[in-house]
Each structure stands twice: as structure tokens, then as C-alpha cells.
C-alpha positions in Angstrom: 5.6 -0.5 -9.9 3.4 -2.5 -12.1 0.9 -5.3 -10.6 2.4 -8.2 -12.3 5.9 -7.8 -11.3 6.7 -10.8 -9.2 3.6 -12.7 -10.8 6.0 -15.7 -12.1 6.5 -15.9 -7.9 2.6 -16.3 -6.9 3.4 -16.5 -3.4 5.9 -13.7 -3.1 3.4 -11.9 -5.3 0.8 -12.8 -3.2 2.8 -11.2 0.1 3.1 -8.6 -1.6 -0.4 -7.0 -2.6 -2.3 -9.0 0.7 0.3 -9.6 3.4 -0.5 -6.4 5.3 -4.1 -7.8 5.9 -5.5 -7.2 9.1 -9.0 -9.7 9.8 -8.1 -10.0 14.0 -6.4 -13.4 13.4 -2.9 -14.0 11.8 -4.0 -17.5 10.4 -7.0 -15.6 8.8 -4.1 -13.4 6.8 -1.4 -16.3 6.0 -5.2 -17.7 4.4 -5.9 -14.9 2.2 -2.7 -14.8 0.7 -2.7 -18.4 0.4 -6.0 -18.3 -1.3 -4.7 -15.4 -3.7 -1.3 -17.2 -4.7 -3.3 -20.3 -5.3 -5.7 -18.1 -7.9 -2.3 -16.4 -9.2 -1.2 -20.3 -9.7 -4.1 -21.9 -11.2 -6.0 -19.1 -12.3 -10.0 -20.2 -12.9 -9.6 -23.1 -10.1 -11.8 -23.8 -7.6 -11.1 -23.4 -3.9 -11.0 -27.1 -3.6 -8.9 -27.4 -6.4 -6.8 -24.9 -4.7 -6.6 -26.9 -1.7 -5.3 -29.7 -4.0 -8.3 -31.6 -2.3 -7.9 -30.8 1.0 -11.1 -30.7 3.1 -9.3 -28.7 5.9 -7.9 -26.4 2.9 -11.2 -26.2 1.3 -13.1 -26.1 4.4 -10.8 -23.1 6.1 -11.1 -21.1 2.7 -15.1 -20.9 2.7 -15.1 -20.0 6.7 -12.1 -16.9 5.8 -14.7 -16.0 2.9 -17.5 -15.6 5.0 -16.2 -14.3 7.8 -17.8 -10.8 8.7 -14.3 -9.1 9.1 -13.4 -10.0 5.4 -15.3 -7.3 3.3 -13.9 -6.0 0.4 -12.5 -2.9 1.4 -10.4 -4.9 4.4 -9.2 -7.8 1.4 -8.1 -5.1 -1.0 -6.5 -2.5 2.1 -3.0 -3.2 1.7 -3.0 -3.7 -2.0 -4.9 0.0 -2.8 -2.8 1.6 0.2 0.5 0.1 -2.5 -1.5 2.0 -5.3 -2.3 5.0 -4.0 1.6 5.0 -2.7 2.5 4.8 -6.0 0.7 7.4 -6.9 2.4 10.4 -4.8 5.0 10.6 -7.1 5.5 13.3 -9.5 3.7 12.4 -13.2 0.4 11.8 -15.3 -1.7 8.6 -14.5 -5.1 7.5 -15.6 -7.8 6.2 -13.2 -10.1 3.6 -15.8 -13.6 3.9 -14.7 -16.2 1.8 -15.5 -19.2 -0.5 -13.8 -19.8 -4.5 -15.2 -22.7 -6.6 -14.0 -21.2 -10.2 -11.9 -24.5 -12.8 -12.9 -25.3 -16.3 -11.5 -27.3 -18.5 -12.4 -30.1 -19.4 -10.5 -29.2 -22.0 -8.2 -31.4 -24.7 -6.3 -32.1 -21.7 -3.5 -31.8 -18.2 -4.6 -28.3 -16.9 -3.2 -28.9 -14.6 -0.3 -27.7 -11.2 -0.2 -27.8 -10.9 -4.3 -30.4 -8.2 -6.7 -31.4 -9.0 -10.1 -29.9 -8.3 -12.8 -30.2 -8.5 -16.8 -33.7 -9.2 -17.9 -36.2 -8.9 -14.8 -37.7 -12.4 -16.2 -34.4 -14.6 -16.4 -34.1 -14.4 -13.1 -30.3 -14.3 -12.4 -29.5 -12.4 -9.7 -26.0 -10.7 -9.3 -24.4 -7.1 -8.7 -23.1 -4.0 -10.0 -19.0 -4.0 -9.3 -17.9 -0.8 -10.2 -14.2 -0.3 -10.2 -11.4 2.4 -10.5 -8.4 1.1 -12.2 -5.1 3.2 -11.8 -2.4 3.2 -14.6 0.8 5.3 -15.6 0.8 7.2 -18.4 4.3 7.5 -19.8 6.4 10.7 -19.5 7.6 10.3 -23.0 4.9 9.5 -24.9 4.9 11.4 -27.6 1.2 12.4 -29.0 1.4 10.6 -32.6 -1.5 9.1 -35.0 -1.1 5.9 -34.0 -2.3 3.4 -31.2 -1.5 4.4 -27.6 0.9 3.3 -26.1 1.4 0.3 -23.2 0.1 1.1 -20.0 2.2 -0.1 -16.7 -1.4 -1.4 -14.8 -0.7 -0.1 -10.8 -4.0 -1.8 -9.6 -7.0 -0.5 -8.0 -8.1 2.4 -6.3 -11.4 1.6 -5.5 -14.3 -1.0 -5.8 -17.6 -0.9 -5.1 -20.6 -3.9 -5.2 -24.0 -2.0 -5.6 -27.4 -4.8 -5.2 -29.8 -3.3 -6.9 -33.1 -3.7 -5.0 -36.5 -4.3 -6.3 -39.1 -1.5 -6.9 -41.7 -1.3 -4.2 -45.0 -1.2 -5.2 -45.9 2.4 -4.2 -43.2 3.2 -6.8 -44.5 0.9 -9.9 -48.0 2.0 -8.5 -47.0 6.1 -9.1 -48.7 7.5 -12.4 -46.3 7.8 -15.1 -44.8 11.3 -16.3 -44.1 12.2 -12.2 -40.9 12.0 -10.7 -41.2 8.6 -8.6 -40.4 8.0 -5.2 -37.4 6.2 -4.7 -38.0 4.9 -1.2 -34.7 5.2 0.0 -32.5 3.6 -2.6 -29.4 4.7 -3.9 -29.0 6.0 -7.1 -26.5 3.8 -9.4 -25.6 7.0 -10.6 -23.9 8.0 -7.3 -21.2 5.1 -7.7 -19.1 7.4 -10.2 -18.9 10.3 -7.8 -18.4 8.0 -4.5 -15.0 6.5 -6.3 -13.6 9.4 -6.7 -14.7 10.6 -2.8 -12.2 7.4 -2.0 -9.1 8.3 -4.1 -8.6 12.0 -3.0 -6.7 14.9 -4.6 -3.1 14.5 -6.5 -0.5 15.9 -4.9 1.5 19.3 -6.3 3.5 18.0 -9.0 0.8 15.0 -10.1 -1.6 14.9 -12.7 -4.5 11.9 -12.3 -7.3 12.0 -15.4 -10.3 10.2 -14.9 -10.8 8.2 -18.0 -15.0 6.7 -18.4 -17.3 6.2 -20.9 -20.6 7.5 -21.5 -21.5 6.4 -18.6 -20.1 8.9 -16.8 -21.3 12.1 -18.2 -23.1 12.9 -15.0 -23.0 16.2 -13.7 -22.3 15.4 -10.8 -19.8 13.4 -11.7 -17.6 15.8 -13.6 -18.4 18.6 -10.9 -16.8 16.0 -8.4 -13.7 15.5 -10.9 -13.3 19.6 -10.7 -13.4 19.7 -7.0 -10.7 17.2 -5.7 -8.7 18.9 -8.7 -8.5 15.4 -11.3 -8.4 15.9 -14.8 -11.0 14.2 -16.7 -11.7 12.5 -20.5 -15.1 11.4 -20.3 -17.4 10.1 -23.7 -20.3 12.6 -24.0 -23.8 10.9 -24.0 -25.7 14.2 -22.9 -26.4 17.2 -25.7 -25.9 19.5 -23.1 -26.7 23.0 -23.0 -23.7 26.0 -22.5 -24.0 29.3 -20.9 -23.9 31.4 -23.2 -22.4 34.9 -23.2 -24.8 38.2 -23.0 -26.0 38.6 -25.9 -25.5 35.5 -27.6 -27.3 33.0 -29.2 -28.2 29.9 -27.6 -26.2 26.9 -28.0 -25.4 22.7 -27.6 -22.9 21.0 -27.0 -23.1 18.7 -29.8 -23.5 21.6 -32.4 -20.3 23.4 -31.0 -18.4 20.0 -31.0 -19.2 19.1 -34.9 -18.5 22.6 -35.8 -15.1 22.8 -35.0 -12.4 22.0 -38.5 -10.2 19.0 -38.4 -7.1 19.8 -36.5 -5.4 15.7 -37.8 -6.1 12.6 -38.0 -4.9 9.5 -35.6 -5.4 5.8 -36.6 -6.5 3.6 -33.5 -7.0 -0.3 -34.3 -10.7 -1.3 -33.6 -11.7 -4.4 -32.0 -14.0 -7.5 -33.3 -17.6 -6.4 -33.1 -20.7 -8.2 -33.5 -21.3 -8.0 -37.4 -17.8 -6.5 -37.9 -13.9 -7.5 -38.1 -11.3 -5.8 -36.8 -9.7 -2.9 -38.4 -7.3 -0.3 -38.4 -9.3 3.1 -38.2 -8.2 6.1 -39.9 -10.2 8.9 -37.7 -10.0 12.9 -38.0 -9.4 14.9 -34.7 -10.5 18.5 -33.7 -10.9 20.7 -30.2 -13.0 23.0 -29.1 -11.9 26.6 -26.8 -13.8 25.7 -23.0 -17.0 25.5 -22.8 -19.7 26.3 -19.7 -21.6 23.2 -19.5 -24.8 24.0 -18.0 -26.3 23.0 -15.3 -28.8 20.3 -15.6 -32.7 20.7 -14.0 -32.8 19.0 -10.7 -35.4 18.0 -8.1 -36.1 21.3 -6.6 -34.0 23.7 -9.5 -34.5 24.4 -13.0 -31.9 23.9 -15.3 -29.1 26.3 -15.4 -29.5 27.2 -11.9 -26.4 25.3 -10.8 -22.7 25.9 -11.0 -21.6 25.4 -14.7 -18.4 22.9 -15.6 -15.6 24.4 -17.5 -14.9 21.9 -20.3 -13.3 21.4 -23.8 -14.4 19.2 -25.9 -12.3 16.8 -28.9 -14.6 15.3 -31.5 -12.5 11.7 -33.1 -14.8 10.2 -36.5 -14.6 8.2 -39.1 -15.6 10.6 -41.9 -17.1 7.7 -44.1 -18.4 5.5 -41.2 -20.2 5.9 -37.7 -17.4 6.2 -35.3 -17.7 9.3 -33.5 -16.4 10.0 -30.3 -17.1 13.6 -27.9 -14.7 13.5 -25.6 -15.0 16.1 -22.5 -11.6 17.2 -20.9 -10.7 19.4 -18.3 -8.1 21.4 -19.4 -8.0 24.0 -22.6 -7.0 21.9 -25.6 -4.8 24.0 -27.9 -2.5 22.3 -30.1 -3.2 19.5 -32.6 -1.0 17.5 -30.2 -3.2 18.0 -27.0 -6.2 16.9 -28.8 -4.8 13.2 -30.3 -2.9 13.0 -26.7 -6.4 13.0 -25.2 -7.8 10.7 -28.0 -5.0 7.9 -26.7 -6.0 8.2 -23.7 -9.7 7.7 -24.0 -8.6 4.8 -25.9 -6.4 3.1 -22.6 -10.4 2.8 -21.3 -10.0 -0.5 -23.2 -8.0 -1.6 -20.4 -11.0 -1.8 -18.1 -12.5 -3.9 -20.5 -9.8 -6.3 -20.5 -10.3 -6.5 -17.0 -13.3 -7.4 -16.7 -13.0 -10.3 -19.3 -10.2 -11.5 -17.4 -11.8 -11.6 -14.0 -15.2 -13.8 -16.2 -13.4 -15.5 -18.5 -10.0 -16.1 -17.3 -10.7 -16.4 -13.8 -14.6 -17.4 -13.6 -16.1 -15.2 -11.2 -19.4 -16.0 -12.0 -18.3 -19.5 -12.0 -18.3 -19.3 -8.5 -20.2 -21.8 -6.5 -20.7 -20.0 -3.1 -24.0 -19.1 -1.9 -23.9 -15.9 -0.1 -23.3 -12.5 -1.5 -20.8 -11.8 1.1 -18.4 -15.0 0.6 -19.0 -14.1 -2.7 -17.8 -10.1 -2.6 -15.1 -11.3 -0.7 -13.8 -14.1 -3.5 -14.0 -11.6 -6.6 -12.3 -8.9 -4.2 -9.1 -11.1 -4.5 -9.9 -12.4 -7.9 -9.6 -9.0 -9.3 -6.3 -8.3 -8.1 -5.1 -11.6 -10.0 -7.3 -10.5 -13.2 -5.4 -7.2 -13.4 -1.8 -8.7 -12.8 -3.5 -11.2 -15.7 -4.0 -7.6 -18.1 -0.9 -6.5 -17.3 1.4 -9.4 -18.7 0.3 -7.8 -21.9 1.1 -4.7 -21.4 4.5 -5.5 -19.6 5.5 -7.3 -22.7 5.3 -4.6 -25.5 6.6 -1.8 -22.8 10.7 -2.1 -23.6 10.7 -5.2 -25.8 14.1 -4.6 -26.8 15.8 -4.5 -23.1 17.6 -7.6 -21.8 15.6 -10.7 -21.0 16.7 -10.2 -17.3 14.7 -7.2 -17.2 11.6 -9.1 -17.5 10.3 -9.9 -14.7 11.1 -13.6 -14.7 13.0 -15.0 -11.5 16.3 -16.7 -12.6 15.1 -20.2 -12.2 12.0 -19.1 -14.6 14.4 -17.7 -16.7 16.5 -20.9 -17.0 13.8 -22.9 -17.5 12.2 -21.1 -20.1 15.4 -20.8 -21.9 16.2 -24.6 -21.7 12.7 -25.8 -23.1 13.5 -22.8 -26.3 14.6 -23.9 -29.5 16.1 -19.8 -30.2 17.9 -17.8 -27.9 16.1 -15.8 -25.1 18.0 -12.1 -25.4 15.7 -9.8 -25.3 11.7 -8.7 -23.4 10.5 -9.5 -26.5 12.0 -12.7 -26.6 10.8 -13.9 -23.3 7.2 -12.8 -23.8 6.6 -14.4 -27.2 8.6 -17.6 -25.6 5.9 -17.5 -23.0 2.8 -17.3 -25.8 4.5 -20.0 -27.3 4.0 -22.5 -24.1 0.4 -20.7 -24.0 -0.6 -21.7 -27.8 0.7 -18.6 -29.9 2.0 -19.4 -33.4 3.9 -16.8 -33.9 3.6 -16.2 -37.5 3.9 -13.3 -39.1 -0.2 -12.6 -39.4 -0.7 -13.7 -35.6 0.1 -10.1 -34.1 1.2 -9.8 -30.6 0.4 -12.5 -28.4 -2.6 -11.1 -26.0 -3.2 -11.6 -22.1 -4.9 -14.7 -22.2 -2.1 -16.5 -24.7 0.1 -15.3 -21.8 -0.9 -16.5 -18.7 -1.7 -19.9 -20.1 2.0 -19.8 -20.9 2.8 -18.1 -17.5 0.7 -21.7 -15.9 2.7 -24.1 -18.1 5.5 -22.3 -17.2 4.8 -22.7 -13.3 4.0 -26.2 -13.8 7.6 -26.7 -15.4 9.9 -24.9 -12.8 8.0 -26.7 -10.2 8.4 -30.2 -11.9 12.2 -29.2 -12.2 12.4 -28.2 -8.1 10.7 -31.7 -7.1 13.2 -33.6 -9.4 16.0 -32.2 -8.1 14.7 -33.1 -4.4 14.3 -37.1 -5.4 16.5 -39.8 -5.4 18.4 -40.5 -9.1 16.4 -43.6 -9.0 13.2 -42.5 -8.4 12.3 -40.8 -11.6 
């Protein structure tokens, strides 16, 4: 079950993901569902708007978010349990892991419990949000040379809020070049391994693959994957030394990866970047045998003293450009098809970037006017689940476009209203989502491409208003409308 199932019915969707929240009082549990359903109906709305201007409803929401029991772990507990339950089925699942900054501009008074973010002189406050998102890798996904397949997003497995602490005077005064005492401050790099420990190990017949960018190229993180039986596809950031066989010369990861011959090619659409337009890149793919990554230097231990990490490396590069991925993989890569599949799995990492954009832009997490960290974190934990559902709308629209319209996930009243306002017949899943996108402003021209998640959720909001208008009108006497 993908996270956007029943999303058209905001109340039913909220009950599915938050109905079993236990906060010590049944009224608090109901209020959680009311808030989540409100944000599903009106993404980005302020709390007073969710309460339709009711002072009582707004006050109840503020009290809920400020309660000691309303922690992110407690609020997301039923949702995470639902995701874990789905992961017990046989198959391959991607665990997309990444960190983003949430920033709140300086208010009249500084918000209690937040830490410094951005440039030190900016005065901005915020938190590092580390998330682990589960997605199902299709069993029938063919490792072709094309883009990644659309993936059903299952939801959040773990989410951590890391508040940076300012360095103490003792740390600042420590001579440069030495190891500075951290005065008990936890390392930001520890977030990666902590999320994995919260997830556990896959069942028999299941394969869980951690997919992450260069920030996850941490020795302890890779070791944690191995210890828990997790696969990984992590973009390398460190040119690590390799454990050499007796009598063989020492080698490094990057040199070995770049020395492998091309084994095939793959085409990937690249997004718009500063100074670069979106384009379709033709990339080469190569792969290495299984290597032993040497343990790095750590306090009290020189390089190579710890256990090595076994990994192969898939190289994806553009011969005439600057793009290059060096992907650390946990398993033996024996064919070019396997190498292309690892490249497609890494390309799926962009889904978590879409999640961050939906959280910040679509749902306005950084526009929240709450003034304490516990309230902000509680609100973000609810908004995060809604944000993933928004992104999954796009993924769902592309999975089985030729299936009957009734399988698109809309309830019967929503589908009837959508068909009534659409001039063209709606017979397939593709027709349903293009009709939704039309309500969101998608023109459907040949060069426009398929609709994205922002257009689809705007169309879903519009359709909800239409359905609610029809339902309201059906209860009014004929002479009153």
C-alpha cells in the first residue's frame, strides 16, 4: 500500500496513518487526526485556517503540539509501524536516507530550543532533519538503459531532529591542527547509523537497500549496513585506501574504479541546475570486482586497524561532461545489467529531495509561526507524512497508466465529479491523473511532459473543493442555491 492510497479522502487517510496514536487522552488522538487531515486537505495552510477561524480549534491544536507527549516518535509511531509491516513481505525495498536543514528566520524573540544554521552571521535558527524513507523496488523492473522506474513510496521509517550546539570557548581556543575536544556534543555524522539501528534487519526473502548521497560515505555507516544485513548503494566521497593482497602494491578506490572498462551505457534525465538547463544525459557504466575498503584512522587507532568493509564500485560518467558517480555497492556486480540497476537505484535517491521540497515549498514547514522547538518538531513530523503522500501522487500516476480509471485511487464520488467536469472521457489511470493535472494548471501540450507532484496536488485540492461543493449542495433545499 503506497502512502497516497485514500489520499482523496483526507479523514480516512489520516485515520490510516495516525488513528492509533496514543497520547494519554483520546481527545488528543482525535486532534492529531484532525490536524493531519486538515493539512492533507489544505497543504500549506496555517493552523488558524485549518480550524476555519475557530479560536477553540486553533487553541486545541497549539496545546496538542506543545504537549510533552506529542513527540515526533509518538506522533509518527502508527505510520512507521505500518511501513515496517509492509517491509516484512518478500521483495526488494529502497531505504532512501538524507539530511536537510529547516530554517526559520529570526523572530521578535529567538525561538527556544533551536540551534544555529546557515552562515553564522545570518542569525537564522533551525534544525537538521534526517529522514529515512522506504520505497518498493518493482520486482519486474528491467535494468534497461533508460530512466528509473516509478516507485511506490511506503512512508517514513525514522526521522531525527538534530539541533546544533555552539562550540564552547575551550574548543575555539584549542590550537589548530590538534584534535579539538567536543565537550560532549554528538557528531552529526552519527545520524546516519542511528537511523539504521532504529530500522533493524530485513526478514528472510527480503532485501533492503540503503540509497544515499556522498554524506553517507562514512565508515561507521557502511559497517552498520553490513552488521544489520542491509544492502547499500552510496555515492563515494572519500578516495579510500584498499586492503592489498600480500606482495601487491597499495591501491585506492578512485583509481581502481576509473581503471575499469566501460560495460554499457544508460540514459538519465538530469534536472535543471543553476546555470544548466534540464537535459537527457547519455552516461557510460562500468563496475569493479568486490574490494576491501581499508578502515580509516580513528582516535586511538591508526588507519587499517579496524575491520575492512567489502564493497564493489559502479562508475557512472559522462565522457564529454563533468558528471561522475562512483557508487559503493554491497554485493558482487557481475553483469552490465546489474550495474545499470544500481545506477537506477541511486537515481531514485532524488525522491527524497522531492520530499524535502514538498515539505518546505508545498507544505510551508519553514513558514510555521510556532515559537518553540517542541511545537515546531511536532508539526513537522505530521507535515512530513503529508509531504511524502504528495510526492507519491506523481509516482502512482506513472506506475500503471493503462489500468482502468477505477484503480487510480479516487473514491467513486471523486471520480464521478472529475468525469463530469472533463470534456474528454476518463477511462484509464493516465486519463485520471491528466484530468487532475488539468485542474492544477497543466496544459497537456506535447512538449509539457508528464505532470509533477506540485501540479497534481493542486489539482487534488481543486477536486476536493468541487466534491465538497456538490455534497453541500445536495443537502440544501432547491430554492436556496
